[in-house]
C-alpha positions, -999 to 999 in steps of 0.1 A, spaced: 252 -566 325 239 -553 292 252 -524 275 217 -505 271 219 -508 313 257 -497 314 253 -467 292 235 -443 316 261 -452 343 291 -449 321 276 -415 309 268 -403 345 302 -412 356 318 -391 330 296 -360 334 312 -350 369 342 -339 343 319 -323 320 299 -304 346 328 -295 368 352 -283 343 339 -249 340 337 -242 374 373 -258 381 388 -240 354 404 -206 363 393 -177 350 422 -171 327 420 -205 311 381 -199 302 390 -165 288 420 -172 270 415 -183 234 421 -222 234 454 -236 219 449 -270 217 424 -272 190 439 -279 157 429 -271 119 413 -302 102 401 -301 65 389 -339 66 358 -332 87 342 -306 62 345 -288 25 373 -266 38 395 -261 69 379 -255 104 390 -260 140 380 -293 153 356 -278 177 340 -259 147 341 -289 128 311 -302 146 328 -338 142 344 -363 167 381 -357 154 417 -370 165 446 -354 149 480 -372 152 507 -344 145 544 -348 132 560 -344 164 537 -371 179 545 -394 151 582 -385 152 586 -394 189 567 -425 185 585 -437 152 560 -466 146 571 -496 126 539 -496 108 510 -472 101 487 -495 124 506 -487 154 494 -451 150 459 -461 150 459 -489 172 441 -474 206 429 -443 189 394 -434 199 367 -453 182 395 -471 163 399 -513 168 426 -529 146 430 -563 137 460 -582 120 470 -616 106 505 -610 122 531 -584 123 551 -565 97 533 -561 66 505 -586 72 469 -581 62 454 -555 85 418 -544 92 407 -512 106 373 -509 125 362 -474 127 332 -474 152 324 -511 151 320 -509 113 336 -532 86 372 -527 74 357 -514 39 331 -491 58 360 -464 66 374 -441 36 414 -436 36 425 -407 19 463 -401 13 465 -362 7 428 -363 -7 433 -393 -28 410 -422 -22 431 -457 -18 415 -491 -15 408 -521 -36 380 -521 -54 379 -559 -54 380 -566 -19 370 -530 -6 393 -522 20 424 -501 25 458 -514 21 467 -502 56 496 -529 59 516 -511 29 514 -477 37 546 -465 50 544 -445 84 577 -429 80 568 -406 52 536 -392 70 536 -360 90 498 -359 103 470 -380 106 433 -368 107 408 -394 122 371 -382 115 346 -406 133 310 -410 122 294 -407 88 306 -389 61 288 -402 30 274 -367 22 311 -353 16 330 -385 3 301 -410 -11 299 -446 -4 319 -464 23 320 -435 46 300 -454 74 323 -454 103 345 -423 92 372 -410 73 409 -415 80 432 -391 60 472 -394 60 490 -363 48 527 -370 35 559 -353 43 555 -317 27 589 -300 38 588 -262 49 607 -237 36 641 -236 46 643 -272 54 667 -287 28 665 -325 37 672 -354 60 689 -387 60 683 -413 88 691 -453 92 686 -478 118 686 -513 126 665 -536 150 660 -573 161 644 -596 134 672 -585 113 653 -552 109 670 -524 85 656 -491 75 671 -464 54 652 -431 47 660 -396 33 647 -367 18 656 -333 0 635 -302 -8 643 -269 -28 626 -234 -33 627 -215 -66 607 -184 -62 569 -194 -59 578 -230 -65 590 -255 -40 601 -292 -48 606 -322 -25 613 -359 -28 616 -384 0 622 -420 0 623 -451 23 637 -489 21 630 -513 48 633 -551 53 630 -575 80 630 -612 86 599 -608 106 583 -632 132 562 -665 131 527 -655 128 515 -690 139 526 -712 167 556 -734 155 557 -716 122 585 -699 105 593 -662 106 576 -643 75 594 -613 64 585 -579 47 603 -558 21 590 -523 14 606 -497 -8 583 -462 -10 587 -427 -21 571 -393 -26 572 -363 -52 559 -334 -47 556 -299 -63 538 -267 -51 534 -235 -72 519 -208 -56 494 -184 -79 499 -147 -82 459 -146 -75 468 -161 -41 457 -199 -51 480 -226 -56 487 -255 -78 504 -290 -67 508 -323 -80 520 -353 -54 527 -388 -59 532 -416 -36 543 -450 -45 549 -480 -19 560 -515 -33 574 -545 -20 568 -581 -9 554 -597 23 554 -635 32 527 -653 47 518 -690 57 512 -707 23 527 -682 1 538 -646 -6 525 -611 -18 544 -591 -45 524 -557 -39 524 -521 -53 499 -493 -40 502 -456 -54 482 -423 -54 487 -395 -79 471 -361 -72 468 -328 -88 453 -299 -74 445 -262 -86 429 -240 -57 419 -205 -67 401 -175 -57 375 -162 -82 364 -134 -66 364 -121 -28 333 -144 -21 342 -174 -45 368 -198 -41 372 -229 -65 391 -261 -62 398 -289 -87 414 -324 -80 423 -348 -108 436 -382 -91 443 -416 -95 449 -446 -70 462 -479 -77 463 -513 -56 481 -543 -73 488 -576 -59 507 -607 -71 499 -638 -49 517 -669 -49 503 -693 -31 506 -732 -28 472 -737 -39 475 -715 -71 488 -680 -81 465 -649 -87 464 -614 -96 444 -585 -85 450 -551 -98 427 -522 -95 424 -485 -102 405 -458 -91 403 -424 -111 387 -395 -98 377 -357 -109 364 -337 -81 353 -300 -82 346 -282 -52 336 -245 -50 330 -225 -17 309 -191 -13 311 -168 13 286 -144 28 298 -129 60 303 -157 85 283 -181 64 295 -205 39 281 -225 10 299 -253 -7 288 -274 -37 305 -294 -62 304 -327 -82 326 -359 -85 332 -386 -112 348 -416 -104 355 -447 -121 367 -483 -110 387 -507 -129 398 -543 -124 426 -566 -140 428 -600 -126 431 -634 -132 400 -641 -122 377 -635 -147 348 -611 -131 317 -607 -150 322 -567 -147 353 -553 -147 348 -515 -146 318 -493 -130 316 -455 -127 300 -433 -101 288 -396 -108 279 -374 -76 266 -340 -66 270 -326 -30 268 -294 -11 274 -284 25 259 -251 39 274 -240 71 260 -212 90 270 -192 120 248 -174 147 271 -162 174 278 -188 195 259 -215 172 267 -231 143 246 -254 119 257 -275 92 236 -290 65 252 -318 40 233 -334 9 251 -359 -17 234 -380 -43 252 -406 -61 242 -426 -93 265 -458 -97 262 -478 -129 264 -511 -112 238 -504 -78 219 -475 -87 213 -443 -68 219 -433 -30 210 -402 -15 229 -392 20 228 -362 44 234 -352 76 227 -321 99 249 -310 129 243 -282 156 271 -268 177 268 -242 207 296 -227 227 290 -221 263 320 -199 263 354 -197 246 364 -227 259 334 -254 261 313 -265 233 285 -292 227 275 -307 195 247 -327 182 246 -346 148 227 -369 124 239 -383 93 231 -410 67 257 -436 49 261 -463 28 286 -491 21 287 -502 -19 289 -537 -27 325 -546 -38 337 -563 -72 340 -595 -50 305 -591 -36 288 -584 -70 308 -604 -97 332 -627 -83 328 -658 -108 315 -692 -96 346 -709 -81 345 -747 -67 370 -754 -38 389 -785 -31 363 -797 -2 336 -796 -28 322 -760 -18 315 -731 -41 315 -696 -39 299 -669 -61 292 -631 -64 257 -618 -62 246 -591 -87 213 -583 -68 233 -571 -40 220 -535 -25 245 -513 -5 243 -512 32 224 -484 45 235 -467 79 221 -440 100 240 -424 130 231 -401 159 258 -385 183 259 -360 210 293 -348 221 307 -322 248 343 -306 245 366 -285 266 398 -267 254 422 -247 274 457 -233 272 475 -263 284 448 -291 283 414 -303 266 391 -332 270 364 -344 247 336 -369 251 310 -384 228 282 -407 228 267 -422 196 247 -450 181 251 -461 145 221 -485 131 230 -505 96 204 -519 76 213 -547 48 242 -557 60 261 -577 32 272 -610 46 281 -647 33 250 -669 33 262 -708 37 238 -734 25 257 -768 29 291 -761 16 279 -734 -8 281 -698 -1 274 -665 -17 271 -628 -2 234 -615 5 217 -587 23 202 -602 55 215 -586 86 211 -558 107 235 -541 130 233 -516 159 265 -501 173 263 -479 205 296 -465 218 314 -439 240 343 -422 235 364 -400 257 399 -380 252 420 -359 269 454 -345 269 479 -320 285 509 -303 272 530 -277 292 563 -276 311 578 -301 288 553 -329 295 529 -342 268 501 -366 279 471 -381 260 445 -405 274 420 -421 247 392 -446 259 363 -462 241 335 -482 248 319 -502 221 287 -525 217 284 -539 182 256 -561 178 240 -583 152 203 -573 159 191 -607 144 210 -629 171 222 -602 196 257 -618 193 286 -592 192 299 -585 157 332 -607 150 364 -595 159 356 -563 176 365 -554 209 341 -538 233 367 -518 251 403 -501 244 424 -477 264 455 -460 251 477 -438 272 508 -415 256 532 -399 281 563 -378 271 586 -354 288 615 -335 273 646 -332 294 669 -308 276 687 -326 248 668 -356 260 634 -369 255 616 -403 270 582 -414 268 560 -447 265 524 -461 255 505 -482 271 476 -499 248 448 -520 264 422 -538 244 391 -563 255 383 -594 244 367 -602 211 352 -630 190 365 -644 160 332 -660 150 298 -647 144 284 -673 168 306 -659 196 321 -692 202 358 -685 194 370 -659 222 403 -641 216 415 -627 252 421 -592 258 456 -577 262 478 -548 273 513 -536 258 538 -513 267 560 -494 244 591 -474 257 610 -446 236 637 -421 240 654 -395 219 689 -379 222 700 -347 200 735 -354 208 749 -328 182 736 -299 163 710 -314 136 719 -349 148 697 -371 169 693 -406 179 664 -426 186 655 -460 204 620 -476 205 609 -508 222 575 -521 213 557 -546 236 584 -545 263 568 -575 281 568 -593 252 531 -603 255 517 -631 233 482 -616 219 462 -621 187 435 -601 171 423 -630 148 422 -667 139 430 -683 108 404 -711 92 416 -738 111 413 -720 145 451 -711 151 456 -677 161 474 -652 139 502 -640 166 515 -605 169 552 -598 173 570 -601 208 594 -574 219 606 -553 193 637 -528 196 649 -503 168 677 -478 171 682 -450 144 702 -419 139 690 -390 119 710 -357 104 688 -330 91 704 -305 65 692 -268 72 
């Protein structure tokens, strides 16, 4: 059965929940102000509740991150609505995140507001980002180019690093697990008048696991740290600076990589008047990789520097936000690119109007890039609250993905088998348009959210092969349709979250499914607090996928079970045990060039002890 036929049935099967919720909810629930509606800052310019943002948003809070204690950042992302994670093995191996079926470089990754990516490959270094130093993650699905420019086709993912609250002096933690895994972390903070400081650091290393049948274990070593200073201004504003750096080494079949990623950001937020707030951000992000392979060594170092100015004008319940952005990319590499730098200038604005139970958002942005010219993107969103608990939203937005330095300027290279590859300086950006309809219900102790969407992408950048020679070209068109449903419950020491995604990502020319995308995923998180003890688990299931564009190399679906337990055995002391892939399921989400599978890790156990200074 085709997706076009199954969508109505799936939508109608979900509607009894949507339509019955208002009548089955108690009067107290309906009239009480919803509590499970977190504040988000990624979906719009300025903070809004998830409902007011008129977007499909998932927020992973600090307590959920602490309970799960993920071994890698990808473990937090896997199975979230609209998110598909593909890896070349476990523990620091190459990772791709597909948001709503788009490519890995069609999602913007922000760390404390600073964009982090490789300018050569285009994707974010997900595998090198330390989950242990994160206190919150916001996942915004749907086009956001009107706010963030290039590559926000599938959505925007923002990680907020640890920012200790006043009164917390620090912590120290140590742990060990199988695969000879060792981890230590510590942090400290202090306050002096209107200024607070914090430092936190992490070191972990593991022998890793095999990433191919009959292969050797491939290790991973990572040292990371965060420094932050925040000063509260007499005017009510704030000046802050934060730096994150993560470096280490990861091994793979045929070599290893020394890596370093870094973000540095300075922010000044200040009220100009009762009706005008201004914000300035200066930032730099670096992605450096030294690759040591049997076929030859290589170096790819990229930097992105950004200056961004935002201004918000308030008139009663209405707001207008306008601003500008100047960004430059630089590449230093052992590969001699035809061009090694480019700049992008942009102007953007967002108008937010409120008419009682109804909201309107209008967004517009213009980018001028010296490499590929001008691009205009925009969006419109409408929302309506039926009462204090039930809301619907409708949105339409456009987006684009910029060609990377590899796409445009990679020099002609001849391989050992006689084939060649070269960049294409005539490439045009991919252009996308998306429409979405969503419904949500939020009550005192539980919530639900459902969305259906379609994304059309023109001028897909793909690799064209003629004989043994290949180069990137604009050829394909894609149509991606999907449904996302999420629900959660939090009361009486229980915490439950259920996320379901159904996806149909198609190449319009061949009608084949886009490679490496699963068509369905389910994630269930259940936790219970039992006095000084906490127990919980996560079930994550994913459908089959194809590793090739011709849909001939099929990778089977899989399901995994993770378990966890925590024990506060003394004041300010706690121990935590996590067991990942308890059933020792062997699975893969990608293949190597020779057709062998990149294997995920088997059962992994980790025990840690933590002490918090008060």
